[in-house]
C-alpha positions in Angstrom: 6.7 34.5 -18.5 5.2 31.4 -16.4 5.9 32.4 -13.4 5.1 36.0 -11.8 8.0 36.2 -9.5 11.2 35.2 -11.9 13.8 36.3 -9.4 12.3 34.5 -6.4 11.8 30.9 -8.7 15.5 31.3 -9.3 16.4 31.6 -6.0 14.2 28.6 -5.0 15.8 26.4 -7.9 19.2 27.8 -6.7 18.3 26.4 -3.3 16.8 23.7 -4.6 20.2 22.2 -6.6 22.5 23.3 -3.3 20.6 20.7 -1.3 22.4 17.5 0.1 20.8 14.1 -1.5 20.8 11.8 1.1 19.5 8.8 -0.3 21.1 5.5 -0.7 22.4 4.4 -4.2 20.5 1.5 -5.4 21.9 -2.3 -5.3 19.0 -4.4 -4.4 20.9 -7.8 -5.3 19.3 -9.3 -2.2 16.4 -9.3 -3.5 17.9 -11.3 -6.4 19.6 -13.8 -4.2 16.6 -14.6 -2.0 14.0 -15.4 -4.9 16.7 -17.6 -6.4 16.6 -19.7 -4.0 13.0 -20.6 -5.0 14.6 -21.2 -8.9 14.1 -24.6 -9.3 9.9 -24.3 -8.1 9.3 -21.1 -9.9 11.0 -22.2 -13.4 8.7 -25.3 -13.0 5.8 -23.1 -12.6 6.8 -21.5 -15.8 6.8 -25.1 -17.3 3.5 -26.4 -16.2 1.3 -22.9 -17.0 1.6 -20.3 -20.0 3.7 -17.4 -19.5 2.6 -14.8 -18.5 1.2 -15.3 -15.3 1.0 -13.7 -11.4 2.3 -16.1 -9.0 0.5 -16.7 -5.4 3.4 -17.3 -3.4 1.1 -18.9 0.0 4.3 -19.0 2.1 5.8 -15.9 1.6 2.5 -14.2 2.1 2.1 -16.2 5.5 5.0 -15.3 6.5 5.1 -11.5 6.0 1.3 -11.5 7.8 3.0 -13.8 10.7 6.3 -11.2 10.8 3.5 -8.0 10.6 1.2 -9.6 13.6 4.2 -10.7 16.1 6.0 -7.4 15.8 3.1 -5.2 15.7 1.7 -7.5 18.3 4.5 -7.0 21.2 4.3 -3.5 20.9 0.6 -2.4 20.8 -1.5 -2.4 23.5 -4.6 -5.3 22.2 -3.1 -5.2 18.8 -5.7 -6.1 16.1 -4.6 -6.5 12.6 -6.8 -5.6 9.5 -6.0 -6.6 5.8 -6.6 -3.5 3.5 -8.1 -5.5 1.0 -8.0 -3.1 -1.7 -4.3 -3.9 -1.7 -5.3 -7.3 -3.4 -8.3 -8.1 -3.6 -7.6 -12.0 -4.9 -9.8 -14.5 -3.2 -6.5 -16.5 -2.3 -4.9 -13.5 -0.9 -7.9 -12.5 1.3 -8.7 -16.1 2.2 -4.8 -16.5 3.6 -4.9 -13.3 5.7 -8.6 -14.6 7.7 -6.5 -18.1 8.2 -4.0 -15.8 9.6 -6.3 -14.2 12.3 -6.4 -10.8 10.7 -9.6 -9.1 10.3 -10.5 -7.4 6.6 -10.3 -3.0 6.0 -12.3 -2.7 3.4 -13.5 0.2 1.1 -16.4 -0.4 -0.7 -19.7 -2.2 -1.1 -17.6 -4.6 -3.6 -15.0 -5.2 -0.9 -17.8 -5.7 1.7 -19.4 -8.4 0.0 -16.0 -10.2 -0.6 -15.3 -9.8 3.0 -18.7 -11.1 4.1 -18.5 -13.8 1.9 -15.1 -14.9 3.6 -14.6 -16.1 7.7 -13.4 -13.1 8.7 -15.0 -12.6 12.2 -14.4 -8.8 12.1 -14.4 -6.2 9.3 -13.7 -2.4 8.9 -16.0 -0.5 6.4 -14.0 2.3 5.8 -14.1 5.2 2.6 -15.9 8.0 1.7 -19.6 8.1 -0.4 -21.0 5.1 0.9 -24.4 4.4 -0.4 -27.5 3.4 1.2 -27.2 0.2 0.4 -24.1 -0.2 1.3 -25.0 0.7 5.2 -27.7 -1.6 5.0 -25.7 -4.3 4.1 -23.1 -3.3 6.8 -26.5 -3.5 8.9 -27.4 -7.2 8.0 -24.3 -7.9 9.8 -23.4 -5.4 12.4 -22.0 -8.6 14.3 -19.2 -8.6 11.7 -18.9 -4.8 10.5 -17.5 -1.6 11.8 -18.1 1.3 10.0 -15.9 4.0 9.9 -17.6 7.5 9.5 -16.0 9.5 7.0 -19.0 12.7 7.4 -21.3 14.4 9.8 -23.2 14.2 6.3 -22.6 10.3 6.8 -23.5 10.1 10.0 -27.2 11.3 9.8 -27.3 8.8 6.7 -26.2 6.0 9.1 -28.3 7.2 11.5 -31.6 7.4 9.3 -31.0 3.8 8.2 -30.8 2.3 11.3 -34.2 3.9 12.3 -35.3 2.2 9.2 -34.1 -1.1 10.2 -34.5 -1.2 14.0 -30.8 -2.5 14.1 -27.7 -1.0 16.1 -24.0 -1.1 14.5 -20.8 -0.5 15.6 -19.1 2.8 14.6 -15.8 4.8 14.2 -14.9 8.2 12.9 -12.1 9.1 10.6 -10.3 12.0 11.4 -7.6 13.9 10.1 -5.2 16.7 10.9 -2.6 19.1 10.2 -0.4 16.7 9.1 -2.5 14.8 6.4 -2.4 16.9 3.5 -3.8 15.1 0.0 -5.3 13.0 2.7 -7.8 15.5 4.1 -10.0 14.4 1.4 -10.6 11.7 3.9 -12.7 11.7 7.6 -13.6 15.3 9.3 -11.3 17.4 10.8 -9.7 16.6 14.0 -11.5 20.1 16.0 -14.5 18.7 14.8 -14.6 15.0 16.4 -16.5 16.0 20.0 -19.1 17.7 18.0 -19.4 14.6 15.5 -19.1 12.3 18.9 -22.0 14.2 20.6 -24.3 14.6 17.4 -23.7 10.5 17.6 -26.0 10.9 20.9 -29.1 11.9 18.5 -28.5 8.2 16.6 -28.8 5.5 19.4 -28.5 3.2 17.3 -25.1 4.4 16.1 -23.0 3.2 18.4 -19.6 5.3 18.3 -16.8 3.4 20.2 -13.5 4.3 17.6 -11.6 6.3 16.2 -9.8 6.1 12.9 -7.0 7.8 11.2 -4.7 6.8 7.9 -2.0 8.1 6.2 0.3 6.2 3.4 3.3 5.8 2.1 5.3 6.6 5.3 8.9 5.6 5.3 8.8 5.9 9.1 7.3 6.4 12.1 7.0 10.3 12.6 3.2 10.6 10.9 2.0 8.5 13.6 3.9 10.0 16.1 2.0 13.6 15.0 -1.2 12.0 14.7 -0.7 10.1 18.1 0.1 13.6 20.0 -2.4 15.6 18.4 -4.6 12.9 19.5 -3.9 12.2 22.8 -3.7 16.8 23.2 -7.1 16.5 21.8 -8.6 13.9 24.0 -7.1 15.3 26.9 -8.5 18.9 26.4 -11.7 18.3 24.3 -13.4 14.8 25.9 -14.5 14.5 29.2 -13.3 11.1 31.5 -16.9 9.9 30.7 -16.8 10.1 26.6 -12.9 8.9 26.7 -14.3 5.7 28.5 -16.9 5.0 25.7 -13.5 4.8 23.0 -13.5 0.7 22.8 -10.6 1.0 19.8 -8.2 3.4 18.3 -7.6 2.7 14.6 -4.0 3.7 13.2 -4.5 2.8 9.4 -2.0 1.2 7.5 0.6 3.2 5.2 3.8 1.0 6.3 6.2 0.9 3.1 7.9 -2.6 2.6 11.7 -2.6 3.4 14.2 -2.4 0.6 12.4 -4.0 -2.7 12.1 -1.1 -4.7 13.7 1.9 -5.5 13.0 5.1 -7.4 15.0 6.7 -10.7 16.8 10.0 -10.4 14.6 11.8 -12.6 12.0 11.0 -10.2 13.9 13.4 -7.5 12.8 17.3 -8.5 16.1 17.7 -8.5 16.3 15.2 -11.5 13.4 16.1 -12.8 14.6 20.2 -13.5 18.1 18.4 -15.1 16.4 16.4 -17.2 13.5 18.7 -18.4 16.1 21.4 -18.6 18.4 18.8 -21.0 15.6 18.0 -23.3 14.4 21.9 -23.5 17.7 22.4 -25.5 18.1 18.8 -27.1 20.4 17.2 -25.1 20.8 14.2 -22.7 21.3 13.7 -19.1 24.3 11.7 -17.4 22.8 10.6 -13.8 25.3 10.0 -11.5 23.6 6.2 -10.5 21.1 4.5 -11.9 18.4 4.7 -9.2 18.3 5.2 -5.8 16.6 3.2 -3.0 13.1 3.9 -2.0 14.3 3.2 1.8 12.1 2.7 5.1 12.7 1.5 8.6 12.1 -2.2 9.3 8.7 -3.3 10.6 10.2 -3.2 14.5 11.2 0.5 13.9 7.5 1.4 13.3 6.0 -0.2 16.0 8.4 0.7 18.9 8.1 4.1 17.9 4.2 4.0 17.4 3.9 2.0 20.9 5.9 4.3 22.6 3.7 6.9 20.9 0.7 5.5 22.7 2.5 4.8 25.9 3.0 8.6 25.8 0.1 10.3 24.8 -3.1 8.0 25.1 -2.4 5.2 27.4 -3.0 7.6 30.2 -5.9 8.7 28.5 -8.1 5.7 27.1 -8.0 2.1 27.7 -8.6 0.7 24.4 -7.8 -1.6 21.7 -5.4 -0.4 18.5 -6.0 -1.5 15.4 -4.2 -1.1 12.1 -4.6 -1.9 8.4 -1.5 -3.2 6.4 -2.0 -4.0 2.9 1.0 -3.0 0.4 3.5 -3.9 3.6 2.0 -7.4 3.5 0.4 -7.8 0.1 3.8 -6.9 -1.9 5.0 -10.7 -0.8 1.9 -12.3 -2.2 2.6 -12.5 -5.7 5.1 -12.4 -8.3 5.4 -11.4 -11.8 6.4 -14.3 -14.7 7.5 -13.5 -18.0 8.9 -14.6 -20.9 11.2 -13.2 -23.6 9.8 -13.6 -27.0 12.1 -11.3 -28.9 15.8 -10.6 -28.6 15.9 -7.8 -30.9 19.5 -6.7 -29.9 21.9 -6.5 -26.9 19.9 -3.7 -25.4 16.0 -4.7 -26.3 14.3 -7.6 -25.6 10.2 -8.2 -25.4 8.3 -10.6 -23.4 5.0 -11.7 -23.3 3.4 -9.6 -21.3 2.4 -6.5 -20.8 2.0 -3.1 -18.2 -1.9 -4.2 -18.4 -1.0 -6.5 -15.4 -0.1 -3.5 -13.2 -2.6 -1.0 -14.8 -0.1 1.9 -15.2 3.2 2.6 -16.8 4.9 1.8 -13.2 8.5 0.6 -14.2 8.9 3.8 -15.8 8.7 5.2 -12.4 9.4 2.4 -9.7 12.7 0.4 -9.7 11.8 -3.1 -9.3 14.3 -6.0 -10.0 13.9 -8.0 -12.5 15.8 -11.6 -11.8 16.6 -13.8 -15.2 15.9 -17.1 -13.8 17.0 -19.0 -16.8 20.4 -17.5 -16.9 20.7 -15.8 -13.1 23.2 -13.7 -11.7 23.3 -11.2 -8.8 24.4 -8.2 -10.9 22.6 -6.2 -13.6 23.5 -6.1 -17.0 21.9 -3.3 -19.0 18.8 -4.4 -21.2 15.6 -2.4 -22.2 12.9 -5.1 -21.4 9.8 -4.2 -23.4 6.2 -5.1 -22.9 3.9 -6.8 -25.4 1.1 -4.4 -25.4 1.5 -1.5 -28.5 2.4 1.5 -26.6 5.8 2.7 -25.8 5.3 3.3 -22.1 4.9 -0.8 -22.0 8.1 -1.0 -20.2 9.2 -3.5 -17.4 12.5 -2.4 -16.9 15.9 -1.0 -18.1 18.3 -3.8 -16.7 18.0 -7.4 -15.5 19.8 -10.0 -13.0 21.5 -11.7 -15.8 24.2 -13.7 -17.2 22.7 -13.3 -20.8 19.4 -13.0 -21.9 18.2 -15.1 -24.8 14.6 -16.4 -26.2 12.7 -18.2 -24.3 14.5 -17.1 -21.2 11.6 -16.8 -18.1 11.9 -13.7 -16.2 10.9 -13.0 -12.7 10.0 -9.5 -11.5 9.6 -10.5 -7.6 7.4 -9.2 -4.8 4.8 -7.3 -6.4 1.3 -8.3 -5.3 0.6 -5.2 -3.9 -1.5 -2.8 -6.0 -0.8 -4.4 -9.2 -3.2 -7.5 -9.8 -5.9 -5.3 -8.2 -5.4 -2.1 -10.6 -4.9 -4.6 -13.9 -6.4 -3.3 -17.2 -8.3 -4.6 -19.9 -6.2 -2.8 -22.4 -5.3 -4.4 -25.5 -4.5 -7.7 -23.7 -6.5 -10.2 -21.4 -5.3 -9.6 -17.6 -3.4 -13.0 -17.3 -4.1 -15.6 -14.7 -3.0 -15.9 -11.0 -1.5 -19.7 -10.4 -0.6 -20.5 -7.1 3.6 -21.3 -6.2 4.3 -25.1 -5.1 6.9 -26.7 -3.6 8.9 -29.8 -4.7 
């Protein structure tokens, strides 16, 4: 047997199958309705430029930036947002974030170079395995850069770099807690914060003034509330009043999900995975109750209200500092759309488009449901149709349904709100990465 305890495994499987499934069945017609408000401008872009391409939606991105800054600024003391460059590094996207008053959050020397060539006034530099060259570049621009230390070793390396250069730099330290799971790869355990804070005194040019932590894909504010409670307890019991007074910022990272823009397929739920695996093992197919379910999250206001309340309870009595956030996906999702054109209509149930999933870097749409809308023959209901891409790869699929009245060769399709972790992970696989064009009005 593959498992050691078959009876225990059977018991666990039975419990899993009996668990209630509460996620809402998918219906994202509101997304189709929203994007169709721009139908004339989108079709005009497809007429001006050869498909496929990414379409930079400056007004949509600007509004997402504005909303995030306004909502979090109303609930977090001295809030300062830093756009997470890793979620989409296209120059237009980064420039617009800076133009809207955001700092930049970078995770590599390459991103640091890009940020320094922007007009960003403040940059936070996180990430593991920073090189000596990374530290030296940051030190040359210490008036704009804060380094978030990832380890005790990095403190020693940065300390040595400051001594060689004679330059001082502000720094934070990244922490992880018992709730971080896979994210415990980053930073130091919270229990070691005090020892690193005091070790920094041996490096007087490393001005340790902040604490950073990050968890991703949070569908509500609970992970932040847990982090804030743990941090508050630690600072209250392990830091002196004098040490707490040196804290100038607490950086809560990113990890906020976009609200009601995508879904997941039933075979990506544990029960669906078991059902499909068992059926395929016996040469049968699986009938699922629904095509997809919403990968839902709370609205921005709920995140901000609950995080602000946790700060008021656990941190405000101890420290008086600014609070940073690092929004990436939640804002950059709105920065780009993908436009494609139907090249072949092979049957009522299969069409081929001129763009491949090299545009998004992996077989994303076999695992994540994102609406596809036919701009040429639109509708607010979906028709079943497999939308294959232009690559010699059977996993090159954009979806299995489309908001359309019908689909014909030459039709223009849009996959809306695909600005996050698509362009930035695109691959030169079989075909070149397509260009980015800007959406214009009128």
